[in-house]
MIROKOL-608846 format. One record per residue (C-alpha): residue number from 1; residue in one letter; x, y, z. Coordinates in pm, 1 decimal. Example, Ala and Ser with C-alpha at 12.3 -4.5 7.8 and 13.67 -1.06 7.14 Angstrom:
2
+-----+---+----------+----------+----------+
:   k : r :        u :        v :        w :
+-----+---+----------+----------+----------+
:   1 : A :   1230.0 :   -450.0 :    780.0 :
:   2 : S :   1367.0 :   -106.0 :    714.0 :
+-----+---+----------+----------+----------+
***
This chain:
182
+-----+---+----------+----------+----------+
:   k : r :        u :        v :        w :
+-----+---+----------+----------+----------+
:   1 : M :  10495.1 :  13615.1 :   7555.0 :
:   2 : T :  10497.4 :  13437.3 :   7190.6 :
:   3 : R :  10776.5 :  13227.0 :   7094.0 :
:   4 : T :  10897.7 :  13073.9 :   6784.3 :
:   5 : N :  11024.6 :  12733.8 :   6687.5 :
:   6 : G :  11341.2 :  12911.2 :   6644.2 :
:   7 : W :  11319.3 :  13020.2 :   6999.9 :
:   8 : F :  11258.4 :  12634.8 :   7093.3 :
:   9 : D :  11551.1 :  12558.7 :   6887.6 :
:  10 : R :  11793.2 :  12779.1 :   7049.7 :
:  11 : L :  11687.4 :  12639.6 :   7385.4 :
:  12 : Y :  11739.0 :  12302.1 :   7268.6 :
:  13 : E :  12077.5 :  12383.9 :   7173.7 :
:  14 : R :  12202.1 :  12603.5 :   7424.6 :
:  15 : H :  12067.9 :  12335.7 :   7767.8 :
:  16 : H :  12031.9 :  12017.5 :   7571.9 :
:  17 : R :  12341.4 :  11865.3 :   7676.7 :
:  18 : A :  12323.2 :  12014.7 :   8045.2 :
:  19 : V :  11955.7 :  11849.9 :   8071.5 :
:  20 : L :  12091.8 :  11509.9 :   7975.4 :
:  21 : A :  12395.8 :  11527.5 :   8192.6 :
:  22 : Y :  12167.8 :  11626.9 :   8480.8 :
:  23 : C :  11944.5 :  11329.8 :   8452.8 :
:  24 : V :  12214.8 :  11083.3 :   8359.3 :
:  25 : R :  12380.7 :  11159.8 :   8704.8 :
:  26 : R :  12054.8 :  11068.3 :   8902.9 :
:  27 : T :  11928.7 :  10786.9 :   8697.7 :
:  28 : A :  11968.6 :  10537.1 :   8418.2 :
:  29 : R :  12058.5 :  10667.4 :   8058.5 :
:  30 : A :  11787.4 :  10499.6 :   7932.0 :
:  31 : D :  11577.5 :  10696.1 :   8171.9 :
:  32 : A :  11780.6 :  10979.4 :   8142.7 :
:  33 : D :  11729.7 :  11009.0 :   7807.4 :
:  34 : D :  11325.9 :  10969.6 :   7854.0 :
:  35 : A :  11339.3 :  11230.1 :   8108.9 :
:  36 : T :  11538.1 :  11468.9 :   7906.3 :
:  37 : A :  11279.6 :  11425.7 :   7626.3 :
:  38 : E :  10990.6 :  11528.4 :   7851.5 :
:  39 : V :  11196.9 :  11834.5 :   8032.5 :
:  40 : F :  11203.8 :  11945.2 :   7677.2 :
:  41 : T :  10811.5 :  11843.9 :   7613.1 :
:  42 : V :  10738.2 :  12029.6 :   7933.5 :
:  43 : A :  10925.3 :  12354.2 :   7809.6 :
:  44 : W :  10753.3 :  12319.4 :   7445.7 :
:  45 : R :  10403.6 :  12316.0 :   7640.9 :
:  46 : R :  10475.4 :  12555.4 :   7878.1 :
:  47 : R :  10689.2 :  12808.4 :   7668.2 :
:  48 : A :  10532.2 :  13135.9 :   7799.8 :
:  49 : D :  10656.8 :  12996.5 :   8151.3 :
:  50 : V :  10982.0 :  12952.9 :   8068.3 :
:  51 : P :  11188.8 :  13261.3 :   8215.6 :
:  52 : A :  11437.4 :  13391.7 :   7984.7 :
:  53 : G :  11824.2 :  13447.3 :   7991.6 :
:  54 : D :  11990.0 :  13290.8 :   8291.4 :
:  55 : R :  11724.5 :  13182.2 :   8465.8 :
:  56 : E :  11665.5 :  12905.9 :   8163.5 :
:  57 : L :  11820.4 :  12637.5 :   8290.3 :
:  58 : P :  11750.5 :  12638.4 :   8669.0 :
:  59 : W :  11390.9 :  12642.0 :   8540.1 :
:  60 : L :  11481.8 :  12380.0 :   8286.5 :
:  61 : Y :  11689.0 :  12164.5 :   8626.5 :
:  62 : G :  11328.9 :  12221.9 :   8842.6 :
:  63 : V :  11143.2 :  12057.4 :   8568.3 :
:  64 : A :  11350.9 :  11793.7 :   8532.4 :
:  65 : R :  11356.1 :  11725.7 :   8929.3 :
:  66 : R :  10992.9 :  11680.9 :   8876.8 :
:  67 : V :  11013.7 :  11422.5 :   8621.0 :
:  68 : L :  11238.5 :  11214.9 :   8744.5 :
:  69 : S :  11063.0 :  11268.1 :   9080.9 :
:  70 : H :  10775.3 :  11110.7 :   8860.2 :
:  71 : Q :  10957.1 :  10848.1 :   8692.3 :
:  72 : R :  11080.2 :  10712.2 :   9020.6 :
:  73 : R :  10721.8 :  10701.9 :   9178.6 :
:  74 : S :  10590.7 :  10514.4 :   8853.1 :
:  75 : A :  10933.9 :  10244.5 :   8841.3 :
:  76 : G :  10829.0 :  10189.5 :   9238.9 :
:  77 : R :  10452.9 :  10103.8 :   9150.8 :
:  78 : F :  10553.0 :   9889.2 :   8890.4 :
:  79 : R :  10831.2 :   9713.8 :   9059.0 :
:  80 : R :  10601.5 :   9674.7 :   9373.0 :
:  81 : L :  10310.9 :   9558.2 :   9180.0 :
:  82 : T :  10551.2 :   9283.2 :   9004.5 :
:  83 : E :  10646.0 :   9167.0 :   9318.1 :
:  84 : K :  10273.3 :   9123.7 :   9406.7 :
:  85 : V :  10195.1 :   8935.8 :   9104.2 :
:  86 : T :  10529.7 :   8704.2 :   9130.4 :
:  87 : A :  10472.9 :   8621.8 :   9471.2 :
:  88 : L :  10120.9 :   8520.7 :   9385.7 :
:  89 : Q :  10042.9 :   8176.9 :   9383.4 :
:  90 : P :   9812.0 :   8049.2 :   9154.1 :
:  91 : P :   9448.2 :   7920.8 :   9316.5 :
:  92 : P :   9344.0 :   7570.5 :   9286.4 :
:  93 : P :   9076.7 :   7565.1 :   9019.2 :
:  94 : P :   8701.8 :   7633.6 :   9111.6 :
:  95 : Y :   8390.9 :   7414.3 :   9106.4 :
:  96 : P :   8224.9 :   7494.7 :   8776.4 :
:  97 : D :   7953.0 :   7691.6 :   9010.2 :
:  98 : A :   8154.3 :   7860.2 :   9173.0 :
:  99 : V :   8295.8 :   8008.9 :   8875.9 :
: 100 : V :   7889.9 :   8115.6 :   8717.2 :
: 101 : V :   7854.3 :   8288.2 :   9103.2 :
: 102 : E :   8175.1 :   8492.2 :   9064.0 :
: 103 : R :   8114.0 :   8551.6 :   8676.3 :
: 104 : Q :   7787.2 :   8682.9 :   8783.6 :
: 105 : E :   7941.6 :   8922.0 :   9043.8 :
: 106 : Y :   8150.5 :   9050.7 :   8843.5 :
: 107 : V :   7900.7 :   9149.2 :   8581.4 :
: 108 : R :   7691.4 :   9283.7 :   8879.9 :
: 109 : V :   8013.7 :   9470.9 :   8991.5 :
: 110 : R :   8079.6 :   9643.7 :   8614.1 :
: 111 : E :   7705.9 :   9712.8 :   8565.3 :
: 112 : A :   7712.2 :   9870.5 :   8923.6 :
: 113 : V :   8021.0 :  10116.4 :   8821.8 :
: 114 : A :   7865.6 :  10190.2 :   8435.9 :
: 115 : A :   7552.4 :  10321.4 :   8618.6 :
: 116 : L :   7741.4 :  10580.2 :   8838.4 :
: 117 : P :   7786.8 :  10928.8 :   8763.7 :
: 118 : G :   8107.0 :  11029.9 :   8552.0 :
: 119 : N :   8300.7 :  11193.0 :   8863.0 :
: 120 : D :   8187.6 :  10846.6 :   9078.7 :
: 121 : R :   8329.5 :  10628.8 :   8796.1 :
: 122 : E :   8615.8 :  10802.6 :   8751.2 :
: 123 : V :   8726.3 :  10867.3 :   9121.9 :
: 124 : L :   8661.8 :  10487.7 :   9234.0 :
: 125 : L :   8846.7 :  10367.9 :   8865.7 :
: 126 : L :   9152.1 :  10606.1 :   8949.0 :
: 127 : S :   9164.7 :  10464.0 :   9311.4 :
: 128 : A :   9096.5 :  10092.6 :   9229.8 :
: 129 : W :   9207.8 :  10037.4 :   8911.0 :
: 130 : E :   9454.1 :  10285.7 :   8823.9 :
: 131 : G :   9591.2 :  10228.7 :   9220.0 :
: 132 : L :   9664.2 :  10602.6 :   9264.5 :
: 133 : S :   9681.9 :  10762.0 :   9620.8 :
: 134 : H :   9423.7 :  11000.5 :   9753.8 :
: 135 : K :   9717.3 :  11309.5 :   9696.8 :
: 136 : E :   9759.6 :  11172.7 :   9279.0 :
: 137 : I :   9405.5 :  11169.9 :   9253.0 :
: 138 : A :   9375.6 :  11504.8 :   9414.3 :
: 139 : E :   9621.7 :  11605.7 :   9128.3 :
: 140 : V :   9463.3 :  11418.3 :   8853.6 :
: 141 : L :   9160.7 :  11571.2 :   8932.4 :
: 142 : G :   9294.3 :  11943.6 :   9001.8 :
: 143 : C :   9114.8 :  11915.0 :   9396.8 :
: 144 : S :   9175.1 :  11902.9 :   9705.9 :
: 145 : H :   9285.6 :  11566.1 :   9923.5 :
: 146 : A :   8991.0 :  11661.1 :  10140.1 :
: 147 : A :   8789.1 :  11643.1 :   9848.3 :
: 148 : V :   8916.6 :  11326.3 :   9718.3 :
: 149 : D :   8830.7 :  11170.4 :  10066.4 :
: 150 : K :   8507.2 :  11260.5 :  10053.4 :
: 151 : R :   8414.5 :  11193.5 :   9679.5 :
: 152 : L :   8594.0 :  10848.3 :   9740.2 :
: 153 : V :   8314.6 :  10787.4 :  10020.9 :
: 154 : R :   8036.2 :  10891.9 :   9874.2 :
: 155 : A :   8110.3 :  10700.9 :   9542.5 :
: 156 : K :   8176.2 :  10389.5 :   9732.4 :
: 157 : Q :   7820.5 :  10412.3 :   9897.1 :
: 158 : R :   7657.6 :  10515.2 :   9588.4 :
: 159 : L :   7822.2 :  10149.2 :   9415.1 :
: 160 : A :   7736.2 :   9989.0 :   9700.6 :
: 161 : R :   7352.5 :  10109.1 :   9674.3 :
: 162 : K :   7351.5 :  10021.0 :   9308.2 :
: 163 : Y :   7521.0 :   9710.6 :   9347.8 :
: 164 : D :   7243.4 :   9590.9 :   9608.1 :
: 165 : T :   6979.1 :   9700.1 :   9385.1 :
: 166 : L :   7149.9 :   9529.4 :   9073.2 :
: 167 : T :   7180.1 :   9227.5 :   9330.2 :
: 168 : N :   6875.7 :   9230.1 :   9456.4 :
: 169 : S :   6674.5 :   9284.3 :   9125.3 :
: 170 : H :   6831.3 :   8947.2 :   8986.5 :
: 171 : R :   6733.5 :   8751.3 :   9299.1 :
: 172 : P :   6427.0 :   8543.2 :   9245.0 :
: 173 : P :   6072.1 :   8580.7 :   9440.5 :
: 174 : A :   6092.3 :   8427.0 :   9771.7 :
: 175 : S :   5805.5 :   8186.2 :   9696.6 :
: 176 : A :   6023.1 :   8046.6 :   9421.6 :
: 177 : T :   6328.3 :   7979.1 :   9622.0 :
: 178 : G :   6058.3 :   7734.7 :   9881.7 :
: 179 : G :   6122.4 :   8000.0 :  10131.8 :
: 180 : G :   5773.1 :   8204.0 :  10181.4 :
: 181 : G :   5457.6 :   8069.0 :  10330.3 :
: 182 : R :   5398.6 :   7785.2 :  10537.6 :
+-----+---+----------+----------+----------+
***
């Protein structure tokens, strides 16, 4: 079904106040404004899926419910992260040789991650860097929770092998460290 800009303007005029009121009853005003804007963004993107007539508003409420749920999850993750960061005690200043070793380790980890195939890199970064749950990763990647579990296990194994390879290639030979021979 093709829908024009006029269709969207009419949809917005008919239902904006109701969707905003729905959101305001469930969250703070600023968040409700953002959620309402997101609801109508979804409606525009999915205009072919928006039912006609009396079913428009319930459909928009369903979208609003999911948008608000996503907002709450995001706010919860942000709050937990803020609490963790706030609770951190600054570490004692490291010794210079420890800094050099740490930097070398970080460089090797980054090199190992960069050397992984794109799919492995993506699933690891979604988990470790973005902090997503396996369910959320499955949603992002468009696959099952079980597939994410398998992908993460395999990606971690490949990362470990790549890291070991890089670490061993950076070590001096045993004879250079006095560990070889009699």
